[in-house]
TORPA-408070 format. One record per residue: x negated, z negated, y of N, C-alpha, C, O, CB in turn; residue in one letter. Coordinates in steps of 0.001 Angstrom, whole numbers, plus 500000, padded with zeros to 6 digits. Glycine has a CB too. Layout:
REM residues N
XZYXZYXZYXZYXZYA/...
END
This chain:
REM residues 348
486614482092517904488333481915517888488061480786519447487365479785519615489285480865515878M/488809481412520181489455480343521112489423478646520718489827478152519665491007480785521195L/488905478025521726489214476774521836490297476474522715490343476841523890488181476137522158E/491499475543521903492296475423522266493219473867521750494024473609520855492616476633522093N/492566473084522878493115472054522249494479471603522096494919471002521116492615471262522650K/495297472029523426496080471494523607497273472586523255498349472686523844495875470887524769N/496817473354522174498032474401521666498570475478522813499455476283522525499449473443521191N/497954475430524170498086476415524789498206477974524153497702478232523060497169476224525536A/499000479092525036498559480039524573497685480857525819497501480597527008499688480690523907K/497298481845525027496649482501525956496652484085526235496365484925525382495528482124525732T/496941484303527278497212485989527636496390486380527567495261485939527786497661486574528747D/496984487972527013495420488690527246495049489209527862493976489785527681494920489329526727I/495737489284528924494899489562530322493775488635530496492783489032531107495814489390531656S/493825487393530006492570486485530653491141487348530238490159487401530979492524484660529856E/491248488082528753489603488245528877489983489872528878488950490514528691488345487487527351L/490880490533528997490873492065529469490497493249528084490350492872526921489509492186530816G/490412494429528452490276494899527056489169495185526391489233495512525206490847495858526902E/488171495116526955487029495020526431486391493541525607485541493341524739486321495411527527F/487219492780526328486248491193526458487669490484525063487601489301524730486271489994529000G/488694491341524507489532490834523569489303491914522342489908491782521278491084490686524160L/488366493006522585488045493867521421486932493405521009486810493824519858487946495285521628I/485896492676521332484852491657521487485092490645521080484667490347519963484462491401522554D/485702489922521673486475488507520675486866489059519588486066489017518654487920487666521266H/488157489722519373488646489977517993487686490600517046487884490236515887489804490826518041L/486877491288517174485804492075516343484461491365516043483613492035515454485440493368517093T/484104489803516453482889489777516684482737489122515206481597489206514750482391489050518076S/483446488652514603483364488221512644482892489092512156481848488822511562484691488021511635Q/483370490627512118483154491602511365481271492160511154480597492631512071484175492654512053F/480868491968509968479469492368509659479249493413508654479620493417507480478747491251509227E/478569494322509320478489495706508429477630495420506628476780494531506610477307497010509602V/477821495943505695477992495805504268477373497173503841476630497123502860479595495543503775K/477543498238504357477554499231503663476140500133504590475919500087505800479226499873503590H/475476500794503669474341501563504291474650503080505038473884503707505769473314501786503099K/476011503444504610476702504367504833476928504261506641476932505111507531477958504251503818T/477116502664506620477271502921508475476218502483509384475776501381509708478538502083509155T/476019503403509618474469503595510586475118502969511674474673501822511628473711505391511040I/475942503037512672476285502422513689477639501920513632478379502645512968476066503158514683K/478308500656514247479713500143513796480022500129515331479839500870516297479883498521512791G/480556498968515075481068498115516424480486498263517871479294498416517607480839496661516163I/480575498306519086479880498304520131479214499942521223478530499955522247478847497452519470G/479760501016520468479304502043521081480363502769521261481506502335521125478323502660520505D/480036504079521623481165505154522323481826505213521206483037505031521326480725506736522949D/481238505505519640481925505895518065481137505175517497480046504770517898481952507455517368A/481787504943516305480952504846514928479890506472514608480037507617515035482373504608513467A/478924505897513743478231506867513355477830506390511299477144505489510816476783506935514666V/478547507359510730478495506932509407477669508177508506478066509328508689480097506627508899I/476943508030507892476064508892506969477317508577505606477715507479505217474032508180506714S/477591509526505264478572509298503608477575509957502362476736510854502450480469510487503585P/477948509258501333477220509763499820478650510542499602479768510046499742476656508275498328E/478327511894499222478981512777498560480259513093499588480020512921500783479313512223497092G/481136513387499346482354514065500153483218512720501124483506511660500568483594514893498791K/483476512923502279484385511846503077485611512216503175486047513241503700484005511551504444M/486371511073502481487624511106502298488197510336503503487413509523503993487965510600500971I/489735510457504228489547510146505587491732510032505562492452511013505375488353511761506781V/492131508900505752493447508841505682494053507668506759493515506575506937493781508591504182T/495126508075507345495213507325508576497003506400508481497900507169508137494999508688510063T/497184505809508591498471505063508631498623504319510020497643503734510482498531504003507411D/500110504330510853500679503939511409501827503126511485502766503842511833500627504504511677L/502246501754511291502838500787511456503414500128512570502706499517513371502300500266511046L/504926500222512706505895500105514044506553498865513739507138498674512673507076501394514315V/506477498147514529507444496611514278508969497621514492509145498600515217507125494849515953E/509848496973513616511453497370513686511507498387512725512582498748512245512072497948515184G/510151499006512321510186499893511824509797500109509853510345500533508836509460500433512814V/508558499509510280507823498814509028507579497627508469507271497346507311506898498999509027H/507814496690509786507547495661509457508420494710510641508801495066511756506031495608509300F/508580493361509949509714492221510658508671491104510932508048490434510108511202491565509482D/508632491067512279507584489541512274508902488253512206508477487217512717506332489324514266L/509704488180511925510639487457511667510444486482510681510557485296510990511544488139511442S/510078486928509163509176486413508326507594487406507777506975487526506720510168486065507151Y/507532487667508446505865488317508143504905488085509019504402488601510017505728489833508086M/504775486904508169503090486466508720502329487177509439501759487983508703502131486294507751P/501942487331510780500721488446511210498962488237510852498119489009511307500797488496512938L/498659487162510043497949487411508625498552488244507752498228489430507815497781486242507859K/499177487982507126499848489226506273500007490464506709499873491524506098501074489013505922H/500244490299507593500825492042508545498930492734508561498614493881508245501813491601511235L/497890491530509061496788492437509175496306492682507743495776493744507418495649491869510111G/496437492019507193496436491984505473496990493562505078496247494534504943497724490556504721Y/498019493568504973498698494396504310498569496205505460499011497290505081500407493483504089K/497893495952506732497983496860507491496307497840506494496149499007506135497979496156509399A/495667496943506428493975497813505623494833497936504306494890499128504005491941496539505323V/495472497206503473495867497542501948496189498712502091495555499509501400496984496780501210I/496976499121502763498161500385502512497553501630502791498000502703502385499551500325503527V/496422501480503559495153502825503600494384502872502704494093503946502178494145502882504677N/493860501690502308492892501327501081493388501885499426492717501998498401492823499531501070L/494972502181499723495469502403498526495269503637498478494988504031497346496715502016498256S/495308504557499414495155505914499360493878506962499180493847508128498785495649506142500342D/492692505928499700491510506109499758491698505957497666491522506966496983490522504861501006V/492022504715497069492014504267495806492358505859495050491610506588494398493193502897495580Y/493833506031495455494754507631494951493807508970494863493778509761493920496100508141496315A/493032509032496086492128509751495490491050510079494401490655511119493875491854509782496018M/490684508490494266489362508228493089488264507850493813487283507298493313488835509593492153N/488368508081494790487081507575495565487102506092496335488272505711496380486782508676496708A/486162505094496980485814504543497399486019504388498514485711505352499214485185504591497133I/486621503149499245486934502991500415485674502071500772485244501201500016488387502473500602P/485013502457502329483783502063502763484049501409504594483804500285505031482686503573502548T/484562502497505243485111502040506546486361501997507015487044502958506662484655502602507352Q/487008501033507840487680501449508430487717501350509932486609501098510406488441501163507904I/488972501516511065488983501615512533490604501044512603491631501501512099488605503366513233T/490423500147513236492180499473513830492110499819515263491186499634516055492533497413513720V/493129500292515417494183500482516754495038499843516816495754499979515824494826501564516991S/495516498909517743496640498286518171497189497901519406496576497042520041496631497469517693L/498568498524520021499106498359520536499928497077520793500821497033519947499328499125520367A/499970496225521462500770494851521795501579494760522877500964495231523834499938493772522004V/502745494355523224503530493940524220502809492574524933501869491937524457504985493698523602S/503504492314526181502468490718526888503626490162526044504631490301526740502267490081529159N/504030489475524614504947488279524552503507488156523332503761487055522843507093488371524106R/502421488567522730501867488393522195500600488108523073500178488705524064502059489127521380F/499924486548522123498853485882523458497892486264522178498268486826521149498964483749524298P/496235485712522570495388485732522150495398485418520630494740485845519682494806485160522890V/496443484466520764495817483450518966496973484111518359497054483861517156495887481083518716E/497994484960518862498836485483517730497839487066517471498045487612516387500818485708518308A/497097487565518164496271488670517261494950487979516719494220488621515964495802490105518224L/494598486552517126493164486194516172493862486171514646493175486592513715492276484341516619E/495099485727514404495452485367513067495970486988512235496021487083511008496811484053513199E/496291488077513129496151489580512906494792489666512377494441489446511218496354490522514249L/494168489967513237492749489623512979491883489122511932490704489397511707492546488961513639Y/492803488215511236491698487344510396492243487691508919491647487548507851491696485444510771A/493708488250509183494350489256507675493462490440507351493007490867506289496047490089507958G/493332490947508986492309492016508677490787492000508050490285492712507180492157492532509798I/490243490913508827489156490680508475489327490317506670488671490962505852488616489566509505A/490240489268506271489938488776504852489985490276503580489343490470502548491345487423504482T/491074491109504296491149492254503660489637492824503758489277493083502610492286493152504278A/489114492974504237487773494104504520486522493224503846485385493662503673487390494488506557A/487038491747503470485749490818502605485781490898501739484683490908501183485509489578502540K/487025491026500853487232491389499733487157492768498937486732492982497802488122490994499710L/487715493664499911487234494782499370486029495845499794485917497067499706488225495341499320Y/485230494837500269484326495492500824484241495977501748483916497108501388484054496061500416E/484304495999503135484606497105504539484053497214505263483933496136505845485454497095505320I/483538497947505694483018497957507216483922497896508458483670498928509081482296499173507421D/484793497233509079485447497397510366484371498019511486483413497336511848486039495920510832V/484581499251511963483220500617512879484210500105514034483571499588514951483104503114512393V/485606500110514239485294500635515435487634500639515636488479500136514896483910502600515289G/487779501390516856489078500769517412489256500806518658488448501141519525489256499512517146G/490720500330518809491404500491520434492178499510520005492755499237518953492261502017521125D/491953498604522036493760497905522278494063498742523293493335499436524003494091496030522870T/495650498530523260496485499064524412497458498227524495497767497336523703497021500432524312T/498080498620525759499601497725525922500522498366525416500273499515525049500170497405527337S/501991497773525225502814498596524699504407497986525344504614496775525422502543498597522997S/505481499056525785506343497854525980507371497596525291508478497341525765506789497774527054T/506929497667523466508137497793522640507525497038521623507630497459520470508717499285522235S/506779495789521884506261495302520530505293495353520013504378495281520834506678495606519749G/504748495503518404503276495856518168503383496990517692504389497634517397502440495020517296M/502227497249517614502165499175516342500742498839516005500118498134516799502272501493517411M/500134499296514845499238499052514453498591500177513813499321500571512904499427498119513897I/497601500817513895497013502326513450495759502108512615494831501833513375496566503340514825S/495464502123511632494420502020510575494147503569510240494943504472509982494949501088509197I/492695503560510336492073504352509613490992504439508428489802504145508537491795504781510309T/491520504813507495490304504094506438489541505745505945490149506763505613491249502913504614A/487672505485506073487329506019505540486455506121504339485554505313504113487265506299506138I/486707507011503668485816506739501215484991507643501210484580508505501987487050507274499224G/484859507394500464483587508407499554483612508947498509484369508295497790482521507903499187Q/483169509881497922482894510345496535482728511154495947483474512083496259483323510211495981A/481798511463494806481261512715494582482211513446494400483330513023494108480404512850493630D/481857514902494572482569516026494786483515515961493332484744516021493385481518517421495047E/482922515859492312483388516347490872484334515193490701485309515526490028482125516502489564K/484353514174491024485131512992491089486135512974491750487026512361491163484576512069491451E/486440513373492746488057513314493481489260513834492691489156514967492222488129514258494857I/490163513284492526491239513454491853492516514066493144492761513237494021491527511910491029V/493200515298493233494494515366493923495023515800493279494677516338492227494744515870494969Y/496705515607494046498060515851492964497935517318492314498549517632491294499730515790493877R/497317517936492815497732519161492247496745519786490450496480520777489768497424520280493752D/496617518600490523495935519057488850496906518854487548496764519587486569494478517962488425G/497582518152487572498279518082486501498490518902485829498533519999486384499100517740486597A/498728518884484371498559520523483388500366519819482539500871518696482568496273520716481632K/500799521043481936501575520902480829501036520323480055499882520498479663501997521832480313E/501948519390479652501905518083478078500484517054478788499978516119478166501164519218475745N/500187517354479728499414515865480180500348514645479941501531514963480068498998515817481927D/500231513886479761500641512175479954501030511306481334500111510770481954499385511388479498L/501876511228481620502267510239483259502098508749482650502707508251481703504355510459484083L/501017508139483530500888506804483699500370506526484703499497507014485420500342506219482870V/501561504902484699501609504155485706500854502692485512500807502008484489502987504084486014V/500270502423486830499553501210486638500502499609486958501401499717487792498225501414487695S/500396498895486631501108497106487112502871497699487010503449498437486212500500496306489523G/503033497422487466504698497180487616505696497667488904505165497861489998504879495617487617D/506864497820488773507686498720489995508735497873490437509226497050489664508422500225489494L/509178498015491770510232497208491987509959496128492488510736495963493429510879496992491046G/509100495061492362508829493960492711509326493778494510510219493085494997507290493818492284A/508017495002495381508163494671496297509603495334497312509614494987498493506919494806496603A/510441496007496945511622496239497231512385494750497389512784494161498394512151497194496179Y/512412494443496159513228493022495664512663491968496902513412491425497715512667492358493744L/511457491837496866511113490705498041511291490701498824511339489654499470510308490342498403G/511659492615499650512149492384501519513826492217501667514454491946502691511683494128502679L/514452492523500017516180492101499736516237490588499976517126490148500705516826492430497936Q/515099489534499252515216488513499033514642488128500703515227487173501215514550488099497638V/513874488607501305513640487762502847514961488427504008515359487855505023511624488267503655L/515336489494503582515952490052504655517674489033504212518555488847505051515864492156504578E/517721488709503257519146487841502752518441486257503372519258485459503832519556487898500457R/517304485950503367517118484315503965517148484687505590517211483670506280515318483373503414E/517116485905506327517202485838507705518309485684508012518773484916508855516765486758508357K/518815486407507346520804486165507504521142484938507535521858484527508448521860486686506202Q/520624483995506397521389482941506374520393481850507264520647480645507241521801482549504780V/519243482395508044518735481415508560519643481249510456519802480293511215516922481781508396F/520087482992510540520739483272512249522126482102512063522521481237512845521494485515512648K/522655482524510636523520481574510623523624479840510640524395479084511231523932481962509791V/522671479635509867522068478033510146520775477837510036520307477800508898522559476979509227N/520066477700510966518471477630511337518335476329510947517109476220510919517936477903512962P/518868475071510568518389474123509888518207474234508244517697473294507635519167473137510260A/518676475505507514518436475801506055516597476111505782515656476591506413519511477328505647S/516805475610504697515585475378504287515556476254502601515994475802501544515345473581504339Q/514788477808502873514986478466501684514580477675500786513921476644500922514426479652501559P/515221478461499277514509477708498128514040479098497165514663479485496176515712476442497213D/512747479751497738512011480715497204511418480672495950511290481772495414511196480932497931L/510919479453495174510496479231494052510926480815493013510292481862492887511194477710493641D/511994480460492537512270481955491888511852483148492279511959484095491501513444482254491865A/511276483322493608511248484909493830509964484989494388509804485618495434512432485611494840Y/508578484163493551507273483739494340506772485373494201506287486038495116506085482279493496T/506951485693493218506259487323492888506538487931493571505670488221494394506481488142491821Y/507793488506493724508568489687494595508053489274495769507142490042496081510305489790494622L/508235488270496706507878488187498083506425488472498114506164489298498988508231486827498719I/505157487967497298503928487961497022503864489958497231503111490664497902503586487038495321E/504634490184496620504084491685496666505052492415497594505262493594497310504041492467495109R/505617491953498558505593492674499831505457492193500880505712492862501881506452493258500050Q/504955490713500992503994490327501889502578490981501954501946491663502761503857489051501678L/502354490348500493500549490131500188500435491407499471500161491007498340499904488584499045K/500470492743499406500446493873498202498831494206498471498233494410499527501715495470498430P/498282494173496824496898494764496973496549496147496420497106496335495338495990493875496362E/495940496976496754495534498398496439494672498062494786493945497080494634494337499154497947A/494861498761494034494427498532492952492712499337492371492434500307491665495694498900492218R/492041498480492999491122499037492964490026498702492393488832498826492665491001499252493789K/490853498084491236490007497928490072490950498834488696490618498935487515489755496031489794D/491987499300489278491985500422488134491055501768487983490835502487487009493285500950488173I/490461501830489760489972503050489818488188502497488723487695503204487844489898503670491870I/487833501624489016486934501115488056486826500543486418485845500139485794486648500336488665Q/488094500673486058488720500791484855488821502011483915488873502125482690489812500471485117L/488830502874484941489388504188484321487964505058484484487881506077483799490914504925485254L/486800504696485385485541504800485270484878503967483861483956504599483345485044504320486619K/485068503238483485484381502726482356484786503028480626484193503082479548484488501314482649E/486494503210481281487082503967479667486726505690480358487437506635480015489535503563479124L/485907505819481040485205507254480949486947508522480819487018509571480179483822507237478991E/487875507974481526489080508831481906489414509192483556489799508588484557490329508037481317V/489078510339483233489297511201484839490753511494484777491232512330484011488328512904485091K/491380510832485545492831511446485609492838513023486315491918513491486986493846510343486595P/494380513837485909493844515254486252494374515188487659493840515764488607494429516640485268T/495611514347487743496304514295489565496709512621489344496894512023488284498263515690490055A/496768512141490671497178510870490976497276510925492503496668511548493374496218509771490410M/498579509764492487499219509531493940499362507938493749499593507401492665500881510451494294I/499203507328494866499846506248494872501363506015495348502099506872495836499093505588495486D/501704504519495072503374504109494848503633503642496108503456502449496355503821502869493647I/504161504665497228504509503514498372505751504181498828506295503388499597503284503235499743S/506424505210498726507605505305498832508409505540497624509450506181497772507760506113499661D/508070505097496380509291504977495281508336506001494457507403506751494744511215505553495764G/509147505594493124508161506354491687508730507615492098507898508388492572508530505863489671L/510240508154492035510575509072492135510276509990492797510257511080492225511228508950492174S/509912509934494302509051510780495275507684511076495026507067512034495492509011510199496488S/507206510118494192506066510049493972505620511496492091504945512447491697505921508036493884E/506305510850491857506509512189490866507025513267490837506979514017489862506947512074490044V/507748513573492191507828514627492229506741515004493333506283516050492873509131514947492339L/506247514819494204505036515021494830504149516055493939503937517256494112504347513623495041H/503704515157492922503004515364491582503232516725490996502427517627490762503475514328490554I/504366516661490838505553518239490246505091519071491086503983519600490986507536518264490456C/505802519238491881505533520336492952504184520759493284503933521931493004506058519942494177K/502856519775494050501920520208494052501483520615492806501001521739492947501309519553494616N/501410520231491583500554520787489978501547521978489679500789522883489332500548519380488313S/502387522291489645503836523340489656503891523209487948503712524094487112503586525449490440K/504175521917487777504694521709486493505653520692486552505758519952487529503702521405485540V/506372520617485534507835519634485294507481518376484493506427518257483869509141520487484316G/508544517353484568508213516539484123509277515582483569510150515228484361507464516212484858C/509320515093482244510014514449481738509555512772481767508514512494481172510151515114480585N/510451511458482568510160510703482541511030509769482101512225509882482377509702510692483303L/510537508673481327511018508046480195512035506398480981511341505629481647509366507690479038Y/513051506167480868513467504869481854513020504209481107512278503455481736514890504414482319E/512969503893479711512955502353478782511200502456478915510762501458478344513832502373476608D/510141503235479418509382502885479548508467502436481001507252502471481197509183503502478848K/509351502105481702509274501945483365508905500741483048509554500206482150510626502133484499I/507794499977483666507303498602483766508119497536484646508373497984485764505941498697484306P/508491496514484465509076495792485021509170494287484891509561493786483837509899496270484935L/508833493580485900508693492297485518509617491386485025510683491835485446508281491815486333D/509783490711484598510738489460484864511956489006485974513186488946485951509882488565485052P/510653488669487155511984488316488152512342490034488704513156490129489622511436486966489827Q/511861491058488258512393492252488789513863491930488389514756491618489177511722493683488184V/513959492039487193514811491974485821516259490888486384517416491177486692513622491087484252I/515506489560486324516807488626486887517438488944488348518607488792488702516306487022487001N/516090489535489261516914489170490448517545490465491061518208490387492095516016488404491548T/517321491756490367518471492584490019519567492448489811520380493117490449518404493046489314C/520143491178488466521140490825488012521756490270489081522834490802489348521006490140486982E/521301489035490045521455487999490593522104488687491804522922487974492385520241487138490703E/521903490017492353521794491186493406522990492167493153523615492721494058520310492038493264F/523291492350491495523795493201491244523700494497491616524693495160491915524506492888491328K/521729495253491633521174496216491213520807496820490270520117496249489425520677496221491496L/521163498164490136520252498233488831518695498436488867518150499095489752520732499365488024D/518266498047488218516671497917488348515698498950488006514492498994488245516238496891487572S/516839500181487097515935501787487447515703502162488680514666502573489200516623503099486998T/516917501960489175517037502513490787516455501712491755516405502198492884518486502647491311T/516042500695491601514937499802492296513487500263492194512661500467493084514961498393491695I/513385500389490635511866501092490333511424502487490811510279502848491081511683501237488850A/512523503172490858512173504761491017512405504706492523511743505656492941513249506022490089L/512891504206493397513198504602494628513058503521495634513316503764496813514456505130494623S/512608502167495196512303500748495946511344501274496881511788501409498021511646499403494980G/509951501659496669508637501792497465507712500765497680508013499659497230508885502160498658G/506620500898498290505738499579499128505051498744497583504629497588497587507204498151500340E/505085499785496184504378498833495228502803499273495006502050498570494331505196498841493750D/502415500374495568500832500243495721500283500516494517499059500406494444500297498861496166Y/501066500944493263500065500863492298499682502743492079499981503727492756500772499888490753E/499028502592491012498762503975490974499464505143489934499430504606488827497418503953490768L/499890506076489836500866506997489491499456508076489125498549508363489907502203507428490864L/499575508412488088498366509543487665498799510015486434499731509438485874496750508956487472F/498137511205485812498360511850484799497029512149483905495939512373484433499047512957485247T/497170512134482940495940512444481623496205513446480432497238513861479907495650511022480754I/494960513651480231494765514863479233494940514030478149494251513036477920493309515778479223K/496072514522477327496671513991476029494880513274475031494827512206474421497748515780475027N/493949514070475160492964513517473967492700512441474820491776511811474307491525514457473362E/493135511793476115492032510581476410493472509249476466493591508340477288490816510896478419D/494188509513475547495057508573475273494742507256474628495164506251475199495864509129474627F/494081507125473554493289506653472866492446505170473367492364504060472840492562507757472658P/491850505786474712491290504993475597491820504041476628491111503253477255490699505667476098R/493354504193476782494076503825477955495003502973476421495146501762476594494896505355479290I/495472503423475308496807502925475043497054501223474977498078500544475043497189503577473677K/495365500820474785495546499284474424496015498307475624496663497263475564494116498713473886A/495591498842476489495392498391477918496765497700478519497774498405478514494954499723478846N/496866496196479098498060496099479532498464496391481328499410496013482018498346494739479032P/497195497269481639497493497167483015498202498439483105499024498562484013496255496974484010N/497965499581482146498652500605482047499868500949480891499872500586479715497714501393482026L/500712501618481477501718501946481045502180503789480537502946504354481318502405501317482067T/501844504356479662502576505703479860504259505767480248505040504821480344502379506461478468V/504402506571480351505778506544481235506837508044480892508003508404481058505219506539483141I/505697508505480387506116510033480708505684511040480915505121510947482006506584510225481409G/505511512690480268504982513331479903505243515011481050506268515609481380505325513084478460H/503985515221481301504603516824481952504586518079481301503764518462480468503880517284483141M/505787518825481854506164519720481307505815521287481669504669521467482080507255519412481326T/506659522435481567506501523319481924507563523485483053508731523150482852506383524056480954N/506989524203484693507673524016485955509548523809485871510466523095486274507210525436486839E/509143525412484757510613525641484538511661524550484042512782524331484502510676526653483607N/511105524013483136512077522806482486512534521572483561513202520571483299511159522006481159E/511964521970484812512352520903485765511772519139485728510804518718485096513888520936485567G/512491518532486406511986517114486493513127516266486396514086516219487168511205516798487789V/512870515442485119514081514819484787513926513166484288512780512978483882514715515741483646H/514620512159484228514850510792484026515458511403482546516243512340482398515904509812485277L/514833510561481526515653510411480101516001508926479732515112508129479430514729511016478812I/516976508675479759517497507323479853517673506972478824517906507665477834518528507067480495T/517558505411478928518025504466477208518473505463476589517929506055475657519388503111477083R/520017505802477347521091506372475879520679507732475754521276508391474902523047506391476101A/519683508358476495518528509831475714519893510557476791520791511095476144518389510378473029N/519970510565477580520720511593478779519562512220479285518552511517479312521637510807480153T/519470513439479713518701513977480650519637514164482216520681514729482545518147515394479957K/518450513235482985518978513438484099518186513876485377517219513157485631519573512409484269I/518405514868486184517330515509487322516618514071488235517400513258488728518398516750488643P/515740513962488319515225513062489332515274513675490677515028514873490818513839512653489021L/515559512967491596515918512576492961515324511971493590515379510767493338516782512076493135V/514512512364494637513841511392495518514732510665496520515347511384497307512784512083496265A/514891509345496606515563508880497491515252507715497683515989506754497907516663509011497348R/513752507781497572512648506541498252512850506262499760513819506647500414510933507037498149G/511929505627500168511747505324501439511049506426502647509932506928502521510992504168501268W/512067506686503932511947507677504595511510506987505660512026505893505431512996508518504696N/510806506843506854510155506684507786511017507519508827511334506983509889508769507006507515A/511282508419508631511829509386509758513739509618509157514299510678509434510616511255509723L/514323508768508551515519508919508474516367507733509201516321506504509160515751509101507136N/517240508788509952518125507892510844518434506721510749518234505854511599519118508225510960K/518989506585509623519883505250508954518848504185508729519175503097508255520711505589507335D/
END
């Protein structure tokens, strides 16, 4: 990192593009034997074991994140996590990422150091090699594009299209917290605009805010399922809301689904904050998004292997395609399930 005793900010132009890349990536070490050549050449060289899995996500300031309450270190961490989650959703292990960044001249080198510190933390915790990327200028804030590369034996890969009638629908963790964390942060942002001297008391929302600012990919669930010798028949990560993801599995697998409202796992902070904000907790769980939990289906005979595990909850079962996709309410009413989750292309 730059020595900067008087807290002066270093303009990116002082380092130049290649100097900036060298400066920001000098901390990354190669851990995987599948990484033949990482940063420092025209392209990375990777020798995968088994099948290669590739996914990419683009995060745009003002659309996917707000830097008025998203620390840059957290942003770097989260940008990695959202990609790793997609790899785990294929029942694969992520091994490498590339990082591409566009920034306006309002960001000094020190700000990018913070961003890359978050990326480095995620890479270390999830044992990922950073093998390349790019930096360029932007006229409108910050954009981050990360590509994650993973690997798996062909027979271990799980797609969205493998669910069968009578399979059980299972979810990891709990739902809705990330969306509510965003609502709390947005509320405090508005309070700050009116009274910059105000100090928010966020103790009651610590879990919600952590789920929004520092989510985790469920690497542990993939390891757990292997230990339990349970291979999901279909799987997806919950980035756009539970309802959207259920419908994706149903569409791709050509099945229907009964999802039970009283089975959806909710953290007590979610329930309490929904009451405070006068929001329906089921609606938040169905449509909130950014939970990055894993949603998957399993064969009925695998139920005894997972039933005692506190990390997994059976929330429904798959039906014949002709029966459609429904939410079974606490009052035992059958309601057609509609996707109202996050849509980055929505004008609203």
